[in-house]
N, C-alpha and C positions, 0 to 999 in steps of 0.2 A: 538504461541497462536492459538488454535482452538476454534472457537465460533460457536455454533450450532444455536443460535438464539440471535438476538439483540433486546432488548425491549425498550432501551432508558435510562435505569437506570444504565448502566455499568460505572464503575469508569474510564475506559480507553477512553471514548468518547472525552475528551478534549485533548488527547495525539496526537502527530503526528504519522503517520504510522511508521516512523523510531523508535520512542520511544517504540512502541509496538513490535518491532522486525521484521517488514516487510522490506525486503531488496529492494533496488532500482531495478527496472525492474522486480519485482515479478509479477506473474500472480495470481490474486485472483478470486475465483469463488463465485458467489452469486446465491441464488435460492429462488424462491417464488412459492410454490406448485410444479408443474411439469416443470416450466420454469426456465432454468439455463442460466446464462450469465457469461462471463469471462472478467476481466479487466486487461489489461497489463499496469503496472505503468511505463510508459516510457516518460512522458511529460517533465521531466527535463534532459533527456539523453544528448541533445546537450550542455546544460549548464554545466553539470557534466564533459563531455568529454573535453570541452574548459578549465575548471578549472583544470583538471588533467594535461593537457599539460602545464599549467602555474604554476604547483606545488601546486595548492590549491585543497581542498576537503571539 
């Protein structure tokens, strides 16, 4: 999904990132005017790696 602007009325706002198709450890870009920032979604990495070793996902 590519969204150019989020106004607050989008139907996907109550969805998890995974439900919208964003993969684990994805890098998302956000921009406001000329300022651009990137977000690496890696906060759950250690948990997911432990789960994979134990046969869970």
